[in-house]
C-alpha positions as CSV (number, residue, x, y, z in Angstrom):
1,X,-49.3,28.9,52.9
2,X,-49.3,32.1,50.7
3,X,-45.7,32.9,51.2
4,X,-44.7,29.3,50.4
5,X,-46.9,29.0,47.4
6,X,-44.8,32.1,46.3
7,X,-41.5,30.5,46.9
8,X,-42.5,27.3,45.4
9,X,-43.7,29.0,42.2
10,X,-40.5,30.9,42.2
11,X,-38.6,27.9,42.8
12,X,-40.5,26.2,40.1
13,X,-39.4,27.8,37.2
14,X,-36.0,27.1,37.7
15,X,-36.2,23.6,39.1
16,X,-38.8,20.7,39.5
17,X,-41.4,22.6,37.6
18,X,-43.6,19.6,37.4
19,X,-43.7,18.9,41.0
20,X,-43.3,22.7,42.6
21,X,-45.9,24.0,40.3
22,X,-48.8,22.3,41.2
23,X,-47.9,22.6,44.9
24,X,-47.7,26.1,44.8
25,X,-51.3,26.4,42.9
26,X,-52.9,24.1,45.7
27,X,-51.3,26.1,48.7
28,X,-52.2,29.5,47.0
29,X,-55.8,28.0,46.6
30,X,-56.0,26.9,50.2
31,X,-54.5,30.5,51.6
32,X,-57.3,32.1,49.5
33,X,-59.9,29.9,50.7
34,X,-59.0,30.5,54.3
35,X,-58.5,34.2,54.1
36,X,-55.1,35.0,54.3
37,X,-53.8,38.7,55.1
38,X,-51.0,37.9,52.5
39,X,-53.2,37.7,49.6
40,X,-50.7,39.5,47.1
41,X,-48.4,36.8,48.0
42,X,-51.1,34.1,47.4
43,X,-52.2,35.7,44.2
44,X,-48.3,35.7,43.1
45,X,-48.1,32.2,43.8
46,X,-51.1,31.3,41.9
47,X,-49.4,33.3,39.0
48,X,-46.1,31.5,39.3
49,X,-47.5,28.1,39.4
50,X,-49.5,28.6,36.8
51,X,-46.1,30.0,35.0
52,X,-44.6,26.7,35.6
53,X,-46.8,24.6,34.0
54,X,-46.8,26.5,31.1
55,X,-43.0,26.3,30.9
56,X,-42.8,22.7,31.1
57,X,-45.6,22.4,28.3
58,X,-43.7,24.8,26.3
59,X,-40.4,22.9,27.0
60,X,-42.2,19.6,26.3
61,X,-43.5,20.8,23.1
62,X,-40.4,22.2,21.7
63,X,-37.8,19.1,22.1
64,X,-40.2,16.2,23.4
65,X,-38.7,16.3,26.6
66,X,-39.5,17.1,30.4
67,X,-36.2,18.7,31.3
68,X,-34.2,22.0,30.4
69,X,-30.8,22.9,30.6
70,X,-29.1,26.5,29.7
71,X,-26.4,24.9,27.9
72,X,-29.0,23.8,24.9
């Protein structure tokens, strides 16, 4: 679960951050409560999941939409 939360958090920075961010947070929390041996990846998944939601909030505040693109 720690690795899955890390991958979801990392992928969520680019696409589907509304869906993948909370999933990364939940999986990281579950991995930490179950005592995973990969605590570093669980903490990274937790941080990246939070970053996904921060990116979503900043994009929504900047141009009142829930999506972003590189072309502007």
